[in-house]
Backbone as CSV, one residue per row, in Angstrom:
resi,resn,N_x,N_y,N_z,CA_x,CA_y,CA_z,C_x,C_y,C_z
1,MET,0.644,-1.501,0.028,-0.356,-0.035,-0.174,0.837,1.343,-0.106
2,LYS,1.808,1.501,0.521,2.696,2.561,1.120,3.588,3.016,-0.467
3,LYS,3.985,1.501,-0.957,4.727,1.686,-2.499,3.597,2.316,-3.785
4,ASN,2.564,2.113,-3.288,1.323,2.769,-4.165,1.040,3.899,-4.319
5,ILE,1.252,4.028,-2.697,0.674,5.958,-2.719,2.176,6.764,-2.685
6,GLY,3.141,6.132,-2.735,4.554,6.872,-3.050,4.504,6.887,-4.441
7,LEU,3.927,5.764,-5.196,3.831,6.027,-6.695,2.789,7.249,-7.491
8,LEU,1.845,6.938,-6.502,0.750,8.043,-6.656,1.353,9.289,-6.281
9,LEU,1.989,9.752,-5.117,2.651,10.845,-4.940,3.573,11.554,-6.161
10,VAL,4.769,10.793,-6.220,5.429,10.806,-7.584,4.458,11.611,-8.834
11,LEU,3.841,10.801,-9.148,2.909,10.858,-10.541,1.937,12.268,-10.260
12,LEU,1.084,12.488,-9.134,0.807,13.561,-9.122,1.315,14.904,-8.981
13,VAL,2.236,14.758,-8.302,3.468,16.169,-7.763,4.423,16.379,-9.059
14,GLY,4.767,15.361,-9.480,5.640,15.556,-11.051,4.553,16.275,-12.148
15,ILE,3.243,15.818,-12.022,2.594,16.788,-13.244,2.074,18.287,-12.748
16,LEU,2.081,18.252,-11.337,1.560,19.451,-10.958,2.334,20.721,-10.109
17,THR,3.243,20.362,-9.708,4.180,20.814,-9.153,5.534,21.310,-10.134
18,GLY,6.479,22.300,-9.316,7.815,22.470,-10.427,7.093,23.267,-11.349
19,VAL,6.452,24.211,-11.764,6.029,24.725,-12.349,7.090,26.282,-12.896
20,SER,7.983,26.156,-11.878,9.331,27.143,-12.078,10.160,27.251,-13.132
21,ALA,10.335,25.121,-13.117,11.139,25.223,-14.607,10.970,26.257,-16.030
22,GLN,9.579,26.692,-15.916,9.761,27.510,-16.910,9.969,28.860,-16.825
23,GLY,9.631,29.477,-15.892,9.934,30.612,-15.401,11.304,30.844,-15.191
24,THR,11.814,32.431,-15.556,12.841,33.141,-15.738,13.134,34.100,-14.741
25,VAL,13.706,34.428,-13.968,13.463,36.241,-13.741,14.144,36.982,-14.923
26,LYS,13.625,37.803,-15.223,14.260,38.885,-16.276,14.156,40.000,-15.903
27,ASP,14.984,40.845,-16.468,15.493,41.937,-15.974,14.478,43.210,-15.712
28,THR,13.405,42.578,-14.500,12.134,43.250,-14.176,12.738,44.350,-13.038
29,ILE,13.950,43.925,-12.339,13.887,44.813,-11.021,15.190,45.681,-11.339
30,HIS,15.326,46.424,-11.176,15.920,47.612,-11.530,17.822,47.191,-11.308
31,LYS,18.810,47.535,-11.898,20.070,47.244,-11.650,20.839,47.410,-10.439
32,LYS,20.222,48.859,-10.164,21.345,49.209,-8.887,20.373,47.996,-7.678
33,ASP,19.304,47.255,-7.686,19.044,46.211,-6.646,18.773,44.852,-7.114
34,THR,19.899,44.266,-7.754,20.924,43.145,-8.084,21.419,42.789,-6.906
35,THR,20.822,41.822,-6.255,21.663,41.388,-4.964,21.717,40.197,-4.946
36,LYS,22.476,39.399,-3.577,22.828,38.382,-3.834,21.410,37.518,-3.648
37,LEU,20.205,37.985,-2.808,19.322,37.508,-2.785,18.483,37.079,-4.510
38,THR,18.441,38.214,-4.972,18.085,38.246,-6.260,18.739,36.754,-7.170
39,LYS,20.040,37.171,-7.386,20.937,36.122,-7.728,20.715,34.953,-7.865
40,LEU,20.290,34.367,-6.306,19.961,33.201,-5.857,18.687,32.334,-6.670
41,ILE,17.490,33.555,-6.445,16.377,33.218,-7.301,16.474,33.000,-8.679
42,LYS,17.408,33.809,-9.420,17.429,33.732,-10.492,18.552,32.148,-10.973
43,SER,19.317,31.917,-10.099,20.261,30.386,-10.204,19.099,29.309,-10.382
44,ILE,18.504,29.338,-9.053,17.059,28.705,-8.882,16.116,28.217,-9.905
45,THR,15.873,29.419,-10.445,14.330,29.288,-11.691,14.756,29.890,-12.906
46,LYS,16.052,29.629,-13.066,16.684,30.007,-14.830,15.894,28.979,-15.497
47,ASP,15.187,29.681,-16.594,14.825,29.164,-17.799,15.955,28.265,-18.452
48,SER,15.439,26.998,-18.277,16.249,26.189,-18.988,15.299,25.549,-20.363
49,ALA,14.487,26.094,-21.047,13.537,25.760,-22.057,12.296,26.543,-22.097
50,THR,12.436,27.057,-23.225,11.131,27.983,-23.310,9.617,27.353,-23.903
51,ARG,8.411,27.489,-23.754,7.649,26.462,-24.211,7.268,26.711,-25.524
52,PRO,7.649,25.676,-25.957,7.554,25.626,-27.879,5.993,26.363,-28.310
53,GLU,5.815,26.927,-29.313,4.930,28.093,-29.615,4.404,27.037,-30.734
54,THR,2.931,26.426,-31.076,2.870,25.955,-32.002,2.048,26.494,-32.603
55,LYS,2.010,26.328,-34.084,1.201,27.617,-34.880,-0.312,27.919,-34.026
56,LYS,-0.660,27.326,-33.923,-1.956,27.446,-33.571,-2.133,28.599,-32.345
57,ASP,-1.143,28.220,-31.354,-0.891,28.899,-30.043,-0.340,30.372,-30.462
58,THR,0.166,30.180,-31.478,0.862,31.502,-31.818,-0.291,32.624,-32.719
59,LEU,-1.291,31.875,-33.331,-1.718,32.538,-33.824,-3.142,32.902,-32.718
60,ILE,-3.573,32.467,-31.890,-3.863,33.118,-31.003,-3.625,33.935,-30.236
61,GLU,-2.510,33.647,-30.106,-1.738,34.914,-29.162,-1.658,35.882,-29.366
62,LYS,-1.385,36.056,-30.974,-1.420,37.291,-31.963,-2.735,38.087,-31.864
63,LYS,-3.575,37.364,-31.748,-5.170,38.137,-32.177,-4.961,38.558,-30.740
64,LEU,-5.151,37.414,-29.563,-5.457,37.922,-28.448,-4.217,39.021,-27.553
65,GLU,-3.454,39.732,-28.283,-2.065,40.533,-28.277,-2.564,42.093,-28.302
66,LYS,-3.990,41.732,-29.415,-4.470,43.434,-29.850,-5.677,43.834,-29.051
67,HIS,-6.053,43.011,-27.914,-7.126,43.343,-26.926,-5.938,43.373,-25.425
68,PHE,-7.807,44.213,-24.603,-7.297,44.482,-23.742,-7.360,42.763,-22.675
69,TYR,-6.917,42.720,-21.692,-6.718,41.549,-21.293,-8.147,41.008,-20.334
70,GLY,-8.549,40.092,-20.842,-10.099,39.617,-20.253,-10.191,37.961,-20.491
71,PHE,-11.338,37.644,-20.135,-11.421,36.008,-20.164,-10.787,35.404,-20.874
72,HIS,-10.864,35.890,-22.295,-10.243,34.639,-23.480,-8.632,34.614,-23.301
73,GLN,-7.943,35.688,-22.772,-6.623,35.163,-22.853,-6.195,34.339,-21.296
74,PHE,-6.956,35.038,-20.322,-7.209,33.933,-19.125,-7.718,32.567,-19.495
75,ARG,-8.260,32.393,-19.780,-9.198,31.339,-20.556,-7.534,30.000,-21.122
76,HIS,-6.951,31.212,-22.152,-5.739,30.572,-22.837,-4.767,30.212,-22.020
77,GLU,-4.445,31.013,-21.141,-3.161,31.195,-20.211,-3.510,30.158,-19.024
78,THR,-4.419,30.140,-18.776,-4.897,28.759,-17.625,-4.457,27.667,-18.338
79,GLY,-4.498,27.013,-20.084,-4.530,25.956,-20.670,-3.123,25.724,-20.736
80,LEU,-2.692,26.820,-20.859,-0.869,26.886,-20.697,-0.444,26.235,-19.309
81,PHE,-0.932,26.938,-18.532,-0.359,26.241,-17.289,-0.555,25.042,-16.992
82,ILE,-1.997,24.467,-17.711,-1.932,22.938,-16.888,-1.415,22.201,-18.003
83,LYS,-0.693,22.948,-18.879,0.173,21.967,-20.272,1.632,22.078,-19.920
84,THR,1.458,22.592,-19.111,2.935,23.381,-18.989,3.951,21.750,-19.012
85,PRO,3.638,21.084,-18.012,4.792,19.729,-17.758,4.603,18.885,-19.101
86,LEU,4.332,19.138,-19.952,4.060,18.358,-21.285,5.598,19.268,-22.173
87,HIS,5.679,20.213,-21.675,6.687,20.543,-22.577,8.145,20.792,-21.699
88,TRP,8.304,20.400,-20.442,9.529,19.834,-19.588,10.684,19.683,-20.102
89,ARG,11.812,20.311,-19.935,13.078,19.356,-20.649,13.548,18.353,-19.390
90,PRO,14.501,17.617,-19.601,15.162,16.738,-18.619,15.585,17.693,-17.283
91,THR,16.348,19.037,-17.438,16.589,19.472,-16.386,15.578,20.219,-15.768
92,ASP,14.041,20.251,-16.290,12.707,20.521,-15.469,12.644,19.145,-14.411
93,TRP,12.598,18.469,-15.346,12.271,17.156,-14.318,13.446,16.988,-13.372
94,LEU,14.383,17.479,-13.467,15.378,17.108,-12.202,14.997,17.931,-11.279
95,ARG,14.505,18.960,-11.677,14.176,20.230,-10.290,12.877,19.816,-9.726
96,VAL,12.023,18.758,-10.595,11.092,18.303,-9.917,11.112,16.993,-8.838
97,GLY,12.178,16.387,-9.814,12.902,15.098,-9.057,13.566,15.940,-7.011
98,MET,14.084,17.085,-7.204,14.976,17.420,-6.472,13.833,18.227,-5.245
99,VAL,12.707,18.314,-5.513,11.505,19.465,-4.916,11.046,17.801,-4.128
100,LEU,10.815,16.965,-4.968,10.319,15.624,-4.573,11.279,14.915,-3.184
101,ALA,12.538,15.166,-3.513,13.046,13.986,-2.737,13.552,14.875,-1.516
102,ILE,13.744,15.869,-1.406,13.697,16.627,-0.029,12.236,16.546,0.626
103,THR,10.839,16.840,0.077,9.913,16.327,0.540,10.259,14.730,1.253
104,ALA,10.705,14.129,0.645,10.645,12.865,0.848,11.419,12.665,2.317
105,ALA,12.600,13.772,2.069,13.483,13.613,3.202,13.153,14.338,4.243
106,ILE,12.079,15.028,4.343,11.797,15.543,5.430,10.724,14.906,6.397
107,MET,10.049,13.673,5.755,9.030,13.249,6.068,9.351,12.476,7.398
108,PRO,10.433,11.742,7.365,10.267,10.910,8.573,11.070,11.643,9.816
109,PHE,11.019,12.968,9.502,11.396,13.886,10.872,9.952,14.754,11.184
110,ASP,8.895,14.707,10.177,7.573,15.482,10.668,7.159,15.508,11.735
111,LYS,7.108,14.608,12.013,6.453,14.257,13.986,7.536,14.750,15.047
112,THR,8.677,15.060,14.773,9.594,15.232,15.364,9.427,17.204,15.702
113,LEU,9.853,17.764,14.251,9.185,18.913,14.052,8.123,19.180,14.782
114,ASN,6.963,18.741,13.958,5.683,19.318,14.817,5.988,19.267,16.310
115,ASN,6.253,18.186,16.920,6.400,18.258,18.676,6.864,19.442,19.263
116,ALA,7.760,19.999,18.348,8.787,20.883,18.556,8.207,22.313,18.771
117,THR,6.710,22.480,18.318,5.540,23.380,18.485,4.910,23.429,19.225
118,GLN,4.773,21.879,19.912,3.106,21.977,20.000,3.690,21.977,22.554
119,GLY,4.733,22.616,22.562,4.783,22.428,23.651,4.178,23.287,24.766
120,ASN,3.736,24.584,24.078,3.381,25.458,24.944,1.647,26.175,23.813
121,GLN,0.855,25.834,23.842,-0.325,26.156,22.786,-1.117,27.307,23.178
122,ARG,-0.490,27.990,24.574,-1.153,29.282,24.685,-1.551,30.320,23.921
123,TYR,-0.858,30.062,23.198,-0.396,31.346,22.071,-1.365,31.568,20.776
124,TYR,-1.897,30.226,20.877,-3.143,29.624,19.430,-3.534,30.735,19.015
125,TYR,-4.099,31.511,19.529,-4.888,32.660,18.863,-4.080,34.101,19.397
126,SER,-3.113,33.830,19.492,-2.234,35.450,19.154,-2.118,35.604,17.874
127,VAL,-2.063,37.126,17.861,-1.842,38.189,16.796,-1.065,37.112,15.778
128,PRO,0.607,37.280,15.455,1.189,36.498,14.855,0.838,35.401,14.066
129,ILE,0.354,34.398,14.999,-0.517,32.939,14.201,-1.392,33.041,13.663
130,VAL,-2.651,34.168,14.172,-3.650,34.013,13.689,-3.474,34.898,12.156
131,ALA,-2.564,35.865,12.105,-2.293,36.664,10.789,-1.633,35.671,9.895
132,GLY,-0.439,34.988,10.777,-0.195,34.283,9.621,-0.907,32.969,8.952
133,ARG,-1.854,32.553,9.559,-3.238,31.484,8.894,-3.755,32.647,8.066
134,VAL,-4.472,33.916,8.739,-5.347,34.394,7.294,-4.577,34.906,6.392
135,TYR,-3.359,35.271,6.449,-2.566,35.920,5.100,-2.497,34.404,3.904
136,GLY,-2.852,33.036,4.329,-2.607,31.944,3.585,-3.979,31.742,3.327
137,GLU,-5.010,32.223,3.425,-6.520,32.258,3.203,-7.012,32.596,1.882
138,TRP,-7.802,31.961,1.267,-7.985,32.652,-0.189,-8.649,33.536,-0.270
139,TYR,-9.075,34.545,0.668,-9.999,35.444,0.509,-8.905,36.510,0.918
140,THR,-7.775,36.321,1.435,-6.889,37.580,1.299,-6.215,37.298,-0.068
141,ILE,-6.002,36.881,-0.619,-5.592,36.815,-1.794,-7.063,37.939,-3.074
142,GLY,-7.720,37.630,-2.315,-9.003,38.173,-3.254,-9.293,39.855,-2.744
143,THR,-8.747,40.133,-1.079,-9.006,41.041,-0.858,-7.784,41.997,-1.242
144,ILE,-6.460,41.511,-1.085,-5.653,42.041,-1.823,-5.483,42.788,-3.516
145,THR,-5.933,41.708,-4.113,-6.477,41.732,-5.709,-7.111,42.504,-5.851
146,ALA,-8.449,43.043,-5.403,-9.172,43.936,-4.903,-8.630,45.566,-4.596
147,VAL,-7.632,45.675,-3.693,-7.837,46.842,-3.120,-6.609,47.106,-4.553
148,PHE,-5.391,45.997,-5.245,-4.656,46.769,-6.378,-5.381,47.203,-7.200
149,GLY,-6.515,46.273,-7.613,-7.622,46.812,-8.624,-8.326,48.167,-8.874
150,GLY,-8.759,48.115,-7.743,-9.675,49.398,-6.870,-8.469,50.887,-7.654
151,PHE,-7.087,50.758,-6.570,-6.639,51.664,-6.662,-5.955,51.992,-7.858
152,GLY,-5.721,51.144,-9.132,-5.233,50.940,-10.180,-6.548,51.661,-10.954
153,ILE,-7.795,51.270,-10.596,-8.564,52.397,-11.460,-9.146,53.876,-10.928
154,LEU,-9.113,53.858,-9.296,-8.835,55.031,-8.767,-7.934,56.037,-9.218
155,ALA,-6.821,55.686,-9.543,-5.666,56.564,-9.601,-5.266,56.482,-10.968
156,HIS,-5.730,55.856,-11.427,-5.018,55.794,-13.432,-3.977,54.624,-13.412
157,ASP,-3.513,53.980,-12.422,-2.617,53.590,-12.393,-2.281,51.648,-12.988
158,THR,-1.662,51.583,-14.148,-1.754,50.504,-14.934,-1.098,49.849,-14.536
159,ALA,0.146,49.404,-14.076,0.922,48.957,-12.665,-0.154,48.256,-12.245
160,ALA,-0.499,48.999,-11.260,-1.411,48.062,-10.087,-2.509,47.095,-10.545
161,LYS,-2.836,48.043,-11.870,-3.611,46.872,-12.790,-3.483,45.230,-12.882
162,LYS,-1.805,45.654,-13.315,-1.668,44.248,-13.619,-0.856,43.599,-12.816
163,ILE,-0.649,44.104,-11.706,-0.460,43.303,-10.695,-1.621,42.417,-9.981
164,ALA,-2.664,43.238,-9.866,-4.017,42.817,-9.641,-4.580,41.591,-10.240
165,ILE,-4.382,41.481,-11.427,-4.339,40.349,-12.877,-3.492,39.205,-12.321
166,GLU,-2.184,39.617,-11.736,-1.520,38.453,-11.561,-1.396,37.504,-10.116
167,LEU,-1.977,38.658,-9.534,-2.644,37.765,-8.130,-3.523,37.082,-8.179
168,PHE,-4.321,37.493,-9.053,-5.534,36.807,-9.370,-5.220,35.370,-9.943
169,GLN,-4.609,35.384,-10.511,-4.356,34.275,-11.887,-3.465,33.514,-10.726
170,ALA,-2.192,33.897,-9.655,-1.538,33.122,-9.095,-2.414,32.382,-7.696
171,GLY,-3.334,32.986,-7.358,-4.119,32.576,-6.264,-5.348,31.567,-6.774
172,ALA,-5.861,31.769,-8.234,-6.041,30.591,-8.515,-5.698,29.592,-9.252
173,TYR,-4.811,29.744,-9.775,-4.175,28.581,-10.035,-3.290,27.550,-8.740
174,SER,-2.989,28.361,-7.768,-2.302,27.660,-6.321,-3.657,26.766,-6.075
175,GLU,-4.736,27.527,-5.958,-6.006,26.590,-5.343,-6.319,25.567,-5.823
176,LEU,-5.991,25.833,-7.606,-6.605,24.429,-8.233,-5.509,23.356,-8.058
177,PHE,-4.650,23.583,-8.446,-4.078,22.421,-8.243,-3.573,21.696,-6.851
178,THR,-3.715,22.587,-5.867,-3.302,22.266,-4.501,-4.246,21.584,-3.899
179,GLU,-5.700,21.978,-4.400,-6.413,20.714,-4.196,-6.367,19.501,-4.499
180,VAL,-6.545,19.248,-6.026,-5.924,18.385,-6.570,-5.173,17.005,-5.796
181,LEU,-3.902,18.290,-5.831,-3.101,17.016,-4.766,-3.455,16.262,-3.602
182,LYS,-4.036,17.674,-2.820,-4.719,17.125,-1.334,-5.207,15.863,-1.502
183,VAL,-6.490,15.894,-2.811,-7.490,15.021,-2.524,-6.671,13.669,-3.028
184,GLY,-5.976,13.540,-4.237,-5.609,12.721,-4.438,-4.115,12.469,-3.261
185,ILE,-3.624,12.879,-2.596,-2.519,12.189,-1.808,-3.263,11.642,-0.440
186,GLY,-4.150,11.922,0.039,-5.159,11.787,1.057,-4.197,11.841,2.299
187,ARG,-3.437,13.146,2.940,-2.497,12.515,3.620,-3.379,13.107,4.811
188,SER,-2.985,11.772,6.080,-3.718,12.085,7.482,-2.878,13.325,7.896
189,ARG,-3.924,14.339,8.451,-3.592,15.616,9.230,-3.048,15.490,10.890
190,PRO,-1.892,15.783,11.127,-1.160,15.822,12.451,-2.490,15.547,13.579
191,TYR,-3.160,16.803,13.584,-4.335,16.746,14.537,-4.971,15.080,14.667
192,GLN,-5.274,14.716,13.900,-5.227,13.096,13.729,-4.835,11.560,14.981
193,ASN,-3.826,12.189,14.858,-3.028,11.275,15.412,-2.674,9.829,15.093
194,GLU,-2.746,9.873,13.876,-2.237,9.134,13.239,-0.695,8.681,12.500
195,GLY,0.038,9.304,12.860,1.606,9.593,12.547,1.379,10.039,11.336
196,ALA,2.739,10.647,10.758,2.735,11.484,9.288,2.565,10.222,7.877
197,PHE,2.451,8.741,8.685,2.335,8.040,7.010,1.258,7.479,6.708
198,LYS,-0.159,8.261,7.188,-0.998,7.461,7.080,-2.127,8.460,6.104
199,PHE,-2.202,7.957,4.786,-2.753,7.870,3.626,-4.104,7.303,3.082
200,ARG,-5.079,8.137,2.907,-6.389,7.258,2.646,-6.479,8.366,0.973
201,PRO,-5.934,8.089,-0.261,-6.164,8.875,-1.432,-7.680,8.603,-1.843
202,PHE,-8.055,10.317,-2.193,-9.180,10.550,-2.832,-10.484,10.007,-1.932
203,ASN,-10.448,10.479,-0.438,-11.102,10.176,0.522,-11.910,11.706,0.852
204,LEU,-11.785,12.620,0.355,-12.883,13.705,0.449,-13.540,14.021,1.553
205,ASN,-12.485,13.933,2.631,-12.566,14.341,3.992,-11.481,15.257,4.460
206,ASN,-11.801,16.668,5.242,-10.852,17.541,5.059,-9.562,17.065,6.211
207,ASN,-9.732,15.889,6.533,-9.054,15.510,7.983,-7.942,14.407,6.883
208,ASN,-8.213,14.496,5.732,-7.290,13.802,5.276,-6.369,14.259,3.944
209,GLU,-6.460,15.742,4.002,-5.987,16.941,3.101,-4.873,17.423,3.471
210,SER,-4.005,16.669,3.949,-2.651,17.851,4.942,-1.658,18.301,3.852
211,MET,-1.269,17.276,2.937,-0.566,17.722,1.555,-1.017,17.800,0.443
212,PRO,-0.648,18.872,-0.218,0.389,20.303,0.545,-0.485,21.522,1.141
213,SER,0.210,22.052,2.388,-0.499,23.178,3.063,-1.225,23.678,2.127
214,GLY,-2.137,23.957,1.739,-3.063,24.763,0.958,-2.636,26.175,1.172
215,HIS,-2.529,26.970,2.806,-2.463,28.254,3.389,-0.980,28.595,2.615
216,THR,0.163,27.446,3.103,1.521,27.876,2.555,1.438,28.780,1.094
217,THR,0.439,27.083,0.059,0.762,27.558,-1.166,0.048,29.047,-1.618
218,SER,-0.877,29.408,-1.119,-1.545,30.840,-1.236,-0.645,31.590,-1.039
219,ALA,-0.471,31.458,0.390,0.763,32.710,0.669,2.237,32.950,-0.060
220,PHE,2.206,32.069,-0.709,3.844,31.664,-1.267,3.568,32.467,-2.557
221,ALA,2.358,32.369,-3.072,2.248,32.904,-4.822,1.986,34.009,-4.308
222,LEU,0.690,34.675,-3.520,1.119,35.825,-2.969,1.984,36.856,-2.837
223,SER,2.958,36.213,-2.250,4.315,37.119,-1.685,5.060,37.035,-2.845
224,THR,5.280,35.622,-3.781,6.167,35.859,-5.069,5.567,36.946,-5.751
225,VAL,4.886,37.217,-6.275,4.130,37.927,-6.932,4.800,39.680,-6.474
226,MET,4.458,39.242,-4.751,4.272,40.709,-4.715,6.003,40.951,-4.829
227,PHE,6.806,40.002,-4.941,8.327,39.935,-4.578,9.223,40.634,-6.123
228,ARG,8.187,40.150,-7.093,8.455,40.163,-8.567,8.170,41.577,-8.860
229,HIS,7.101,42.495,-7.977,7.080,43.612,-8.844,7.774,44.766,-7.604
230,ALA,8.200,43.955,-6.498,9.258,44.805,-5.144,10.250,45.668,-6.158
231,HIS,10.555,46.956,-5.858,11.925,47.967,-6.185,12.841,48.146,-5.271
232,SER,12.907,47.282,-4.137,13.870,47.575,-3.456,14.215,45.911,-2.703
233,THR,15.359,45.793,-2.369,15.836,44.951,-1.858,15.201,44.340,-0.399
234,PHE,14.813,45.779,0.318,14.570,45.133,1.280,12.496,45.330,1.400
235,LEU,12.046,45.339,0.377,10.782,44.865,-0.038,10.395,43.641,-0.326
236,LYS,11.570,43.244,-1.063,11.559,42.097,-1.353,11.794,40.778,-0.657
237,ILE,12.607,41.152,0.539,12.795,40.430,1.425,11.662,40.176,2.489
238,LEU,10.916,41.704,2.846,9.839,41.524,3.331,8.655,40.978,2.704
239,ALA,8.564,40.787,1.238,7.280,40.292,0.642,7.182,38.883,1.067
240,PHE,7.997,37.928,1.671,7.819,36.694,1.853,8.184,36.788,3.842
241,VAL,8.076,37.920,4.499,7.488,37.598,5.814,6.489,37.402,6.437
242,PRO,5.513,37.604,5.729,4.017,37.114,6.253,4.131,35.511,5.952
243,ALA,4.512,35.343,5.091,3.972,33.755,4.278,5.434,32.809,5.464
244,GLY,6.479,33.438,5.863,7.174,32.445,7.016,6.101,32.401,7.990
245,PHE,5.355,33.667,8.735,4.780,33.613,9.631,3.243,32.349,9.296
246,THR,2.709,32.461,8.030,1.747,31.349,7.537,2.637,29.810,7.861
247,VAL,3.248,29.704,7.346,4.259,28.248,7.877,4.156,28.000,9.028
248,PHE,4.716,28.796,10.392,4.862,28.626,11.483,3.144,28.275,12.094
249,SER,2.365,29.513,11.658,0.899,29.064,11.982,0.482,27.564,11.797
250,ARG,0.472,26.906,10.603,0.273,25.620,10.409,0.875,24.638,11.171
251,LEU,2.110,24.762,11.362,2.665,23.809,12.212,2.184,23.939,13.804
252,TYR,2.103,25.296,13.750,1.936,25.348,15.394,0.149,25.003,15.639
253,GLN,-0.607,25.116,15.002,-1.855,25.077,15.466,-1.815,23.333,15.123
254,ASN,-0.739,22.864,14.450,-1.176,21.269,14.183,-1.832,20.810,12.989
255,PHE,-1.890,21.608,12.181,-2.961,21.285,10.776,-2.276,20.616,9.659
256,HIS,-0.952,20.711,9.812,0.068,20.588,9.271,1.417,20.633,8.962
257,TRP,2.200,19.141,8.260,3.507,18.584,8.790,4.338,19.644,8.079
258,SER,5.925,19.485,8.610,6.636,20.256,7.926,6.693,20.103,6.430
259,SER,6.828,18.605,6.160,6.860,18.397,4.491,5.988,18.957,3.644
260,ASP,4.308,18.740,4.427,3.457,19.562,3.922,3.458,21.159,3.498
261,CYS,4.201,21.716,4.140,4.679,23.231,4.078,5.407,23.291,3.100
262,PHE,6.912,22.628,3.288,7.390,22.816,2.042,7.162,22.765,0.884
263,LEU,6.249,21.231,1.059,5.985,21.592,-0.645,5.121,22.641,-1.064
264,GLY,4.097,22.803,-0.427,2.929,24.124,-0.538,3.932,25.615,-0.853
265,ALA,5.272,25.549,-0.442,6.205,26.763,-0.477,6.512,26.722,-1.849
266,VAL,6.806,25.499,-2.052,7.471,25.669,-3.554,6.676,25.568,-4.753
267,SER,5.252,24.989,-4.440,4.427,25.169,-5.132,3.612,26.723,-5.467
268,GLY,3.371,27.781,-4.290,3.225,28.572,-4.491,3.809,29.659,-5.400
269,PHE,5.293,29.336,-4.638,6.315,30.239,-5.039,6.590,30.069,-6.887
270,SER,6.596,28.726,-7.240,6.238,28.708,-8.870,5.432,28.748,-9.260
271,THR,4.236,28.920,-8.809,2.968,29.549,-9.452,3.210,30.999,-9.698
272,GLY,3.489,31.445,-8.746,3.850,32.888,-8.802,5.027,33.447,-9.448
273,MET,6.021,32.654,-9.694,7.117,32.783,-10.721,6.538,32.634,-12.338
274,TRP,5.738,31.773,-12.669,5.154,31.200,-13.658,4.424,32.604,-14.107
275,VAL,3.685,33.235,-13.172,2.516,33.750,-13.879,3.326,35.208,-14.248
276,VAL,3.932,35.960,-13.582,4.718,37.119,-13.470,5.302,36.925,-14.725
277,THR,6.374,35.761,-14.802,6.928,35.567,-16.076,6.740,35.576,-17.459
278,LEU,5.233,35.070,-17.326,4.481,34.393,-18.554,4.374,35.919,-19.035
279,HIS,3.578,36.841,-18.663,3.151,37.952,-18.814,4.450,39.161,-19.544
280,GLU,5.683,38.591,-18.756,6.722,39.527,-19.559,7.028,38.880,-20.938
281,LYS,6.749,37.760,-21.494,7.027,37.420,-22.884,5.916,38.485,-24.138
282,LYS,6.418,38.812,-25.004,5.378,39.701,-25.736,4.105,39.487,-26.259
283,LEU,4.048,37.833,-26.484,2.566,37.363,-26.566,1.642,37.201,-25.552
284,HIS,2.408,37.588,-24.505,1.648,37.235,-23.361,1.388,38.406,-22.506
285,LYS,1.250,39.700,-22.954,1.881,41.219,-22.287,-0.092,41.270,-21.729
286,ILE,0.230,41.964,-20.621,-0.854,42.244,-19.913,-1.348,43.494,-20.587
287,ASN,-2.465,43.754,-21.300,-2.885,44.810,-21.755,-3.775,45.394,-21.012
288,VAL,-4.074,46.715,-20.601,-5.022,47.194,-20.188,-5.586,49.036,-20.193
289,PRO,-6.372,49.038,-20.627,-6.624,50.515,-20.677,-5.537,51.674,-19.886
290,VAL,-5.300,52.626,-20.700,-4.337,53.702,-20.010,-5.194,55.003,-19.812
291,ASP,-5.448,54.910,-18.738,-6.685,56.318,-18.327,-5.857,57.490,-18.418
292,ASN,-6.064,58.477,-18.426,-5.676,60.034,-18.115,-6.217,60.456,-17.119
293,LYS,-5.346,60.815,-16.741,-6.204,61.669,-14.840,-6.225,62.626,-15.308
294,LEU,-7.848,63.288,-14.177,-8.844,64.293,-14.834,-7.555,65.644,-14.392
């Protein structure tokens, strides 16, 4: 049974995670802000393969390029996201393998790591813990998306409108494949006290949807989009601080194992990188109305 679960895990995660292999950190940041952190991110997400453009895709994209961003472009890009693994090269699969290997290496230590946070639960509802959980909720991305979108419309700021669109996409995509993985893997949550290796695939019970951590995935998807649009080293680092609180919150409140959070963090980061990088390509630019200030 465990062997079958392991194969299922490899198959599902191999298909739906690691999408950063398509992503590359281009020169969207000012040269003066190029730091060791940025170089590290570039080395991790260096693009080893550009998605092959089929004739059909190119025609569709050239047509969409002439219009403002809308449902048709979102639908087309969603299709590209789903089909991304079909275009991976060996180096991309190597990255996926590394993620899986690290996740598997963490799992034997999950119980020990979780127990380390369970000694004193009197801060269960403290501000940092609750804030970390809330930051990873789906409605947080929705709220921040609305704030950027509203500001973009009221202030006639095209950059804010584009960020709003990318936040929405990253949030939607991360929620999509996270839920698929949760159901397919069916890992028991820590509070079930069944150990770190209890799996009930396709059980459709929230108690068996531990891997990956949905809150962590959403938090890192949100933080990564903000990171990519930040214009200073300080803001780039600050973008990931709330996501760190989300990870600790999920462990402290005993809803997830450490390996769940690791896989969720990689998934969210990869999704955010993929979305922003896609829109840097000429055929996938986000065209929004340029309003003239009154």
